[in-house]
C-alpha positions in Angstrom: 48.5 107.3 67.5 47.4 110.6 70.0 45.9 109.3 73.0 44.9 106.1 74.6 43.8 103.8 72.5 40.3 102.9 72.8 39.6 99.4 73.4 35.8 97.7 73.3 35.8 94.6 75.0 33.3 92.1 73.9 32.3 89.0 76.2 29.6 86.6 75.7 28.2 87.1 79.2 27.6 89.0 81.9 27.9 86.6 84.8 31.1 85.8 86.3 33.1 83.4 84.9 36.8 82.9 84.4 36.8 84.2 81.0 34.8 87.3 82.6 36.9 87.4 85.6 40.0 87.8 83.1 38.6 90.3 81.0 37.3 92.7 84.1 40.8 92.2 85.1 42.2 93.9 82.4 40.0 96.8 82.4 40.8 97.4 85.7 44.6 97.2 85.5 44.9 99.1 82.5 46.8 102.6 82.3 44.0 104.6 81.0 47.3 107.0 79.6 47.5 104.1 77.1 43.8 102.5 76.7 40.6 103.6 77.4 38.2 100.6 77.9 34.4 99.9 76.9 32.7 96.7 77.0 29.7 95.5 75.4 28.1 92.1 76.6 26.2 89.7 74.2 23.6 88.5 76.6 22.9 90.9 79.8 23.4 90.2 83.4 24.8 91.5 86.6 28.1 92.5 85.3 26.7 94.9 83.2 25.8 97.2 86.2 28.8 96.3 87.7 30.7 97.6 84.9 28.9 100.9 84.7 28.9 101.3 88.5 32.1 100.2 89.7 34.1 100.0 87.0 33.1 103.3 85.8 33.3 102.2 82.0 31.2 102.7 78.9 28.9 99.5 79.2 26.6 98.2 76.3 24.3 95.2 76.0 23.6 93.9 72.3 21.7 90.4 72.5 23.1 87.7 70.3 20.7 85.4 68.5 21.9 81.8 68.5 24.4 80.8 65.5 21.8 79.2 62.9 19.6 82.5 63.3 21.5 83.9 60.0 19.4 87.0 59.7 19.8 87.9 63.1 23.3 87.2 63.4 24.0 90.0 60.5 21.9 91.9 62.4 24.0 91.9 65.5 27.1 92.4 63.5 25.5 95.5 61.7 24.6 96.9 65.3 28.4 96.3 67.1 29.7 97.8 63.6 27.8 100.8 64.2 28.9 100.8 68.1 32.3 100.7 67.0 32.3 103.6 64.6 30.1 105.6 66.7 32.0 105.3 69.7 35.2 105.4 68.1 37.3 102.6 69.0 40.7 102.0 67.8 40.2 97.6 68.6 37.8 95.1 69.3 38.9 92.9 71.9 36.9 89.2 72.3 36.9 86.5 74.9 35.7 83.4 73.6 34.4 81.9 70.5 30.9 83.4 70.6 32.8 86.8 71.3 35.1 86.2 68.4 32.2 85.1 66.2 30.7 88.3 66.6 33.5 90.8 67.5 35.5 89.7 65.2 33.1 90.0 62.4 32.0 93.5 63.3 35.3 94.9 64.1 36.0 93.7 60.3 33.0 95.4 59.2 34.3 98.5 60.8 37.7 98.1 59.5 39.3 97.9 63.2 41.8 95.4 64.2 40.4 92.4 65.5 42.5 90.6 68.9 40.9 87.2 70.1 41.5 86.1 73.7 41.4 82.5 73.6 40.2 80.8 76.7 40.0 77.0 75.7 41.6 74.9 73.2 40.3 75.5 69.9 39.1 72.6 67.8 37.4 71.6 64.7 35.1 69.2 66.5 32.8 72.4 68.3 30.6 74.1 65.9 31.1 77.5 67.2 34.8 77.3 67.6 35.3 76.4 64.1 33.0 78.8 63.1 35.3 81.6 64.9 38.2 80.4 63.5 37.3 81.4 60.4 36.9 85.3 61.7 40.1 87.3 60.8 42.2 88.2 63.6 45.1 91.3 63.8 46.5 88.4 66.8 45.2 85.7 69.1 46.4 85.8 72.7 46.7 82.2 74.3 46.1 81.5 78.0 48.3 79.0 78.1 50.7 77.4 76.0 48.7 73.9 76.2 45.4 76.5 74.0 48.3 77.9 72.0 49.2 74.3 70.6 45.1 73.7 69.9 44.9 77.3 68.7 47.9 76.7 65.6 46.4 73.4 64.6 42.9 75.4 63.6 44.2 78.7 62.7 43.6 78.8 58.9 44.5 83.3 59.2 47.5 82.3 60.9 47.1 85.7 63.0 50.1 85.6 65.6 49.7 83.8 68.8 50.7 85.5 71.9 50.9 83.6 74.8 49.4 85.8 78.3 49.1 83.4 81.1 46.1 85.2 83.2 46.6 87.0 86.3 44.8 87.5 89.6 45.0 90.8 91.8 47.5 90.4 94.4 46.1 92.2 97.8 48.8 94.0 99.9 47.2 93.1 103.2 48.7 90.4 105.1 47.6 87.1 104.5 47.0 86.7 108.5 44.1 89.3 108.1 42.9 87.5 105.0 43.2 84.0 106.8 41.6 85.1 109.5 38.5 86.8 107.5 38.3 83.5 105.9 38.0 81.4 108.3 35.1 83.6 109.9 33.2 83.8 106.8 33.7 79.9 106.2 32.5 79.4 110.1 35.5 77.2 111.4 37.5 77.2 114.5 40.6 76.9 115.4 41.0 72.9 115.7 39.6 72.9 111.9 41.1 71.6 109.1 39.3 73.2 106.0 39.6 72.0 102.4 38.0 73.3 99.4 37.5 73.4 95.8 36.3 76.7 94.3 34.6 76.1 90.8 31.3 76.8 88.7 29.6 73.5 89.3 29.9 71.5 86.7 30.7 67.9 85.9 34.6 68.6 84.1 35.2 70.7 87.8 34.8 66.8 89.6 33.8 68.3 92.5 32.5 64.5 93.0 36.3 63.2 92.6 37.0 65.7 95.2 34.0 64.8 97.5 35.1 61.2 97.4 38.5 61.9 98.4 37.4 64.0 101.3 35.1 61.3 102.8 38.3 59.3 103.0 40.2 62.6 104.4 37.0 63.2 107.0 36.9 59.3 108.2 40.6 59.4 109.1 40.9 63.2 110.2 37.6 64.2 111.6 38.2 67.4 112.9 38.3 68.2 108.4 35.5 70.5 107.3 34.6 70.2 103.5 34.1 73.3 100.8 32.1 73.2 97.8 32.3 77.0 96.8 30.6 77.8 93.7 27.1 77.7 91.8 25.7 76.5 88.0 26.4 78.9 85.5 25.6 79.4 82.2 22.4 77.3 82.5 24.8 74.2 82.5 24.1 71.1 85.0 22.0 72.8 86.7 20.8 69.3 88.4 24.6 69.0 89.8 24.3 70.2 92.9 21.7 68.5 94.2 23.7 64.9 93.0 26.6 66.3 94.7 24.6 66.9 98.3 23.3 63.6 97.8 26.4 61.9 97.1 27.8 63.7 100.2 25.0 61.9 102.4 25.4 58.6 100.6 29.4 58.9 101.9 28.7 59.6 105.6 29.9 63.3 105.3 27.2 65.6 105.2 27.3 66.8 108.1 31.1 68.1 107.3 30.1 69.5 103.9 29.2 73.1 103.4 28.1 74.2 99.8 28.2 77.8 99.7 26.8 78.5 96.4 27.9 81.8 94.4 30.1 83.9 96.9 31.7 87.4 95.8 34.3 86.8 98.6 35.9 84.0 97.0 39.1 85.0 97.4 38.8 85.8 101.6 37.1 81.9 101.5 40.3 80.6 99.3 42.4 82.4 102.2 40.7 80.3 105.4 41.0 77.3 103.9 44.3 74.9 104.6 44.5 73.2 101.3 42.7 74.1 98.0 41.8 71.5 95.2 41.2 71.8 91.7 39.8 67.7 91.0 39.0 68.4 86.8 38.9 65.4 85.2 39.2 67.0 81.5 42.2 69.0 81.3 42.1 73.0 82.2 43.5 75.4 79.5 44.7 77.3 82.2 43.4 77.2 86.4 42.4 80.4 87.8 41.2 78.6 91.0 45.3 77.5 91.2 46.4 81.1 91.0 43.8 82.6 93.1 44.2 80.2 95.9 48.2 80.7 95.6 47.9 84.1 95.9 45.8 84.1 98.7 48.5 81.8 100.6 46.9 78.5 100.3 48.2 75.0 99.4 47.2 73.8 96.2 46.3 70.7 94.8 46.0 70.3 91.0 44.8 67.5 88.3 47.9 66.5 85.6 47.1 67.6 82.4 46.0 70.8 80.4 48.3 73.7 81.4 48.7 72.5 85.1 52.0 71.8 84.7 52.7 75.4 83.5 51.3 76.7 86.9 52.6 74.1 89.5 55.9 72.2 90.2 55.4 69.3 91.8 56.1 68.9 95.7 57.5 72.7 95.4 54.8 75.1 94.5 51.6 72.5 94.8 51.0 69.0 94.4 49.9 67.1 91.2 47.5 64.0 90.9 46.2 62.3 88.2 42.4 63.6 87.3 39.6 61.2 88.6 41.6 59.3 91.0 40.1 59.7 94.0 42.5 57.7 96.3 45.8 59.7 95.5 43.4 62.9 95.6 42.8 61.8 99.4 46.3 60.3 100.2 47.5 64.3 98.7 44.9 65.7 101.4 46.1 63.2 104.2 49.7 63.8 103.6 49.1 67.8 104.1 46.7 67.5 106.7 49.4 66.0 108.9 52.4 68.0 107.8 51.8 71.2 108.3 55.5 71.9 107.4 54.9 71.1 104.3 51.8 73.0 103.9 53.8 76.3 105.2 56.7 75.7 102.5 54.6 75.2 100.0 52.2 78.1 100.4 54.8 80.5 100.7 56.0 79.2 97.1 52.9 79.4 95.9 52.5 83.0 97.0 56.2 84.0 95.6 54.8 81.8 92.4 51.6 84.0 92.0 53.6 87.5 92.6 56.4 86.6 90.1 53.9 85.1 87.5 50.4 85.9 87.7 49.7 89.1 89.0 47.0 90.5 87.0 49.0 94.0 86.2 51.7 91.7 84.6 48.8 90.0 82.4 47.8 93.6 81.7 50.7 94.8 80.1 51.9 91.9 78.1 48.4 92.6 76.6 49.3 96.2 76.4 52.4 95.4 74.3 50.3 93.3 72.0 47.8 96.6 71.4 51.1 98.8 70.6 52.2 96.4 68.1 49.0 96.1 66.5 48.6 100.2 66.2 52.5 100.3 65.2 51.3 98.3 62.7 
């Protein structure tokens, strides 16, 4: 192939979630001599203008109907296939089952290879996952070994599966500057001990477990401040934030807790924390929250299961507690509150882990290598 490979990214949503963050990181870090990216969203949203104006890539929106509307689905696949042909696309890269279902089918119709980036463990119990697994792909990228194991169980087409851990953008700005900016943004004073969780507001993310643990911390160490960073996304659990605020009041810590809502300066906020927590109550297929905090020099506590142990080496670059166990989480938070040397050691090792294993540049180079392998066939 002469010139860069033209890759169309198909994303189900144009609102920032984990899969969308990975897609935008890939687009941002591609070597344009090798890959010329464009993106198509299956639903419009704030990322549409971001891709057009900030990333400056060709950006399209093709509205996708619900799964049950067969005739409309066919029209959507046809429209996507026409877009692939008219744009001279060489390869279609889709995210999540919804993206695979439409992007993969359109790629096949246009006779172009399809790559699926699988961000969650596939399961036959999910109608959309089951439907997507029947769509042919040239390669499947799993975001962890945990996800790959699930994918192998529902991969009747036997597409090659490659494990590529997502990465995060690593800033070269001194950590001290990022931390100072983050603490100012959070309204923290010098004596405050700040703990936080950064995730979309949704029950499986376990913000309630975090608040129960934080209550023990606050009652024992009143100089602690607690931050719940994020908002509801994709129309899920819209009432969860109000329930969490009610819980904070019931626990007697509402004056110590800040709900930030959606923020576009999450890296700064993470840098401003003394400890970042991922308290998911179900296994996480990866853990972007962990690596983003590590990259910003913040010690992390994650819950066991899923891909957590692919990221955290316990007591070396982070701590691990059982999922749903707010007492164990409180114990870990108290221990780190009282031991600044341990926090510093975990932060240093965590930042090194992020730089060596979870840099977005490394992720992008690995994905480009998969593209090259497909082009060479």
